[in-house]
MARBA-3410 file (N, C-alpha, C, O; in Angstrom, 1 decimal):
67
0.8,-1.2,0.0,0.0,0.0,0.0,0.9,1.3,0.0,0.6,2.2,-0.7 ~ 1.9,1.3,0.8,2.8,2.4,0.9,3.5,2.6,-0.5,3.6,3.8,-0.9 ~ 3.9,1.5,-1.1,4.6,1.7,-2.4,3.7,2.3,-3.4,4.1,3.1,-4.2 ~ 2.4,1.8,-3.4,1.4,2.3,-4.4,1.2,3.8,-4.1,1.1,4.6,-5.1 ~ 1.1,4.2,-2.9,0.9,5.6,-2.6,2.1,6.4,-3.0,1.9,7.6,-3.5
3.3,5.9,-2.8,4.5,6.6,-3.2,4.6,6.8,-4.7,4.9,7.8,-5.2 ~ 4.3,5.7,-5.4,4.3,5.8,-6.8,3.2,6.8,-7.3,3.5,7.6,-8.3 ~ 2.1,6.8,-6.8,1.1,7.8,-7.2,1.5,9.2,-6.9,1.3,10.1,-7.7 ~ 2.2,9.4,-5.8,2.7,10.7,-5.4,3.8,11.1,-6.5,3.8,12.3,-6.9 ~ 4.7,10.2,-6.8,5.7,10.5,-7.8,5.1,10.8,-9.1,5.6,11.8,-9.8
4.1,10.1,-9.5,3.4,10.3,-10.8,2.8,11.7,-10.8,2.8,12.4,-11.8 ~ 2.2,12.1,-9.7,1.5,13.4,-9.6,2.6,14.5,-9.7,2.3,15.5,-10.3 ~ 3.7,14.3,-9.0,4.8,15.3,-9.1,5.3,15.5,-10.5,5.5,16.6,-11.0 ~ 5.4,14.3,-11.2,5.9,14.4,-12.6,4.9,15.1,-13.5,5.2,15.9,-14.4 ~ 3.6,14.9,-13.3,2.5,15.5,-14.0,2.6,17.0,-13.8,2.4,17.8,-14.7
2.7,17.4,-12.5,2.8,18.8,-12.1,4.0,19.5,-12.8,3.9,20.6,-13.3 ~ 5.1,18.8,-12.8,6.3,19.4,-13.4,6.1,19.6,-14.9,6.5,20.6,-15.4 ~ 5.5,18.6,-15.5,5.3,18.7,-17.0,4.3,19.8,-17.3,4.5,20.6,-18.2 ~ 3.3,19.9,-16.4,2.3,21.0,-16.6,3.0,22.4,-16.4,2.7,23.3,-17.2 ~ 3.8,22.5,-15.4,4.5,23.7,-15.2,5.4,24.1,-16.4,5.5,25.3,-16.8
6.1,23.1,-16.9,6.9,23.3,-18.1,6.2,23.8,-19.3,6.5,24.8,-19.9 ~ 5.1,23.1,-19.6,4.2,23.5,-20.7,3.7,24.9,-20.5,3.6,25.7,-21.4 ~ 3.2,25.2,-19.3,2.6,26.5,-19.0,3.7,27.6,-19.2,3.4,28.7,-19.7 ~ 4.9,27.3,-18.7,5.9,28.3,-18.8,6.3,28.6,-20.2,6.5,29.8,-20.6 ~ 6.4,27.6,-21.1,6.7,27.7,-22.5,5.6,28.5,-23.1,5.8,29.5,-23.9
4.3,28.2,-22.8,3.2,28.9,-23.4,3.2,30.4,-23.1,2.8,31.2,-23.9 ~ 3.6,30.7,-21.9,3.7,32.1,-21.4,4.9,32.8,-21.8,5.1,34.0,-21.6 ~ 5.9,32.1,-22.5,7.1,32.7,-22.9,8.1,32.9,-21.8,9.1,33.7,-22.0 ~ 7.9,32.2,-20.7,8.8,32.4,-19.6,9.9,31.2,-19.6,9.7,30.2,-19.1 ~ 11.0,31.5,-20.4,12.0,30.5,-20.6,12.7,30.1,-19.3,13.1,28.9,-19.2
13.0,31.0,-18.4,13.7,30.6,-17.2,12.9,29.7,-16.3,13.4,28.7,-15.7 ~ 11.6,30.0,-16.2,10.7,29.1,-15.4,10.6,27.7,-16.1,10.5,26.7,-15.4 ~ 10.5,27.7,-17.4,10.5,26.5,-18.2,11.7,25.6,-17.9,11.7,24.4,-17.8 ~ 12.9,26.3,-17.9,14.1,25.6,-17.7,14.1,25.0,-16.3,14.5,23.8,-16.1 ~ 13.7,25.7,-15.3,13.6,25.2,-13.9,12.6,24.0,-13.8,13.0,23.0,-13.2
11.5,24.1,-14.5,10.5,23.0,-14.5,11.1,21.8,-15.2,10.9,20.6,-14.7 ~ 11.8,22.0,-16.3,12.4,20.9,-17.0,13.5,20.2,-16.2,13.5,18.9,-16.1 ~ 14.3,21.0,-15.6,15.4,20.4,-14.7,14.8,19.6,-13.6,15.3,18.5,-13.2 ~ 13.7,20.1,-13.0,13.1,19.4,-11.9,12.5,18.1,-12.3,12.6,17.1,-11.6 ~ 11.8,18.1,-13.5,11.2,16.9,-14.0,12.3,15.8,-14.3,12.1,14.7,-14.0
13.4,16.3,-14.9,14.4,15.3,-15.3,15.1,14.8,-14.0,15.5,13.6,-14.0 ~ 15.3,15.7,-13.0,15.9,15.2,-11.8,15.1,14.1,-11.1,15.6,13.1,-10.6 ~ 13.8,14.3,-11.1,12.9,13.4,-10.5,12.9,12.1,-11.3,13.0,11.0,-10.7 ~ 12.9,12.2,-12.6,12.9,11.0,-13.5,14.2,10.2,-13.3,14.1,8.9,-13.2 ~ 15.3,10.8,-13.3,16.6,10.1,-13.2,16.7,9.6,-11.8,17.2,8.4,-11.6
16.3,10.3,-10.8,16.4,9.8,-9.4,15.5,8.6,-9.2,15.9,7.6,-8.6 ~ 14.3,8.6,-9.8,13.4,7.4,-9.7,14.0,6.2,-10.4,14.0,5.1,-9.9 ~ 14.6,6.4,-11.6,15.3,5.3,-12.3,16.5,4.8,-11.6,16.6,3.5,-11.5 ~ 17.3,5.6,-11.0,18.4,5.1,-10.2,17.9,4.4,-9.0,18.6,3.3,-8.6 ~ 16.9,4.8,-8.3,16.4,4.1,-7.1,15.9,2.7,-7.5,16.1,1.8,-6.8
15.2,2.6,-8.6,14.6,1.4,-9.1,15.8,0.4,-9.4,15.7,-0.8,-9.0 ~ 16.8,0.9,-10.1,18.0,0.1,-10.4,18.7,-0.4,-9.2,19.2,-1.5,-9.1 ~ 18.8,0.5,-8.2,19.5,0.2,-7.0,18.8,-1.0,-6.3,19.4,-1.9,-5.8 ~ 17.5,-0.9,-6.3,16.7,-2.0,-5.6,16.9,-3.3,-6.4,17.0,-4.4,-5.8 ~ 16.9,-3.3,-7.7,17.1,-4.5,-8.5,18.4,-5.1,-8.2,18.5,-6.3,-8.0
19.5,-4.3,-8.2,20.8,-4.7,-7.9,20.9,-5.3,-6.5,21.6,-6.3,-6.3 ~ 20.3,-4.6,-5.6,20.5,-5.1,-4.2,19.7,-6.5,-4.0,20.2,-7.3,-3.2 ~ 18.6,-6.7,-4.7,18.0,-8.0,-4.6,18.8,-9.1,-5.2,19.0,-10.1,-4.6 ~ 19.4,-8.8,-6.4,20.3,-9.7,-7.0,21.6,-10.0,-6.2,22.0,-11.2,-6.0 ~ 22.1,-9.0,-5.6,23.3,-9.1,-4.8,23.0,-10.0,-3.5,23.8,-10.8,-3.1
21.9,-9.7,-2.9,21.5,-10.4,-1.7,21.3,-11.9,-2.0,21.5,-12.8,-1.1 ~ 20.8,-12.2,-3.2,20.5,-13.6,-3.6,21.8,-14.4,-3.9,21.8,-15.6,-3.8 ~ 22.9,-13.7,-4.3,24.1,-14.4,-4.7,25.2,-14.2,-3.7,26.0,-13.3,-3.8 ~ 25.1,-15.0,-2.7,26.1,-14.9,-1.6,27.4,-15.7,-2.0,27.3,-16.8,-2.4 ~ 28.5,-15.0,-2.0,29.8,-15.6,-2.5,30.2,-16.7,-1.5,30.1,-16.6,-0.3
30.7,-17.8,-2.1,31.2,-18.9,-1.3,32.6,-18.7,-1.0,33.4,-18.2,-1.8 ~ 33.0,-19.0,0.3,34.4,-18.8,0.7,35.1,-20.1,0.8,36.3,-20.1,1.2
END
């Protein structure tokens, strides 16, 4: 349940960032658009890195090296 709520929150943040970006472009505010774009990309890259980290940690935990 917590994971679903977190994913929904992340999706809403991404939608808001995208909307802010489009609104800023439509209004001709390039600096605001740049900030919204950077924020959206930062969130997207951070989410991808977190997902990959979890995948790697599961794999690493399953393969215990023999001594």
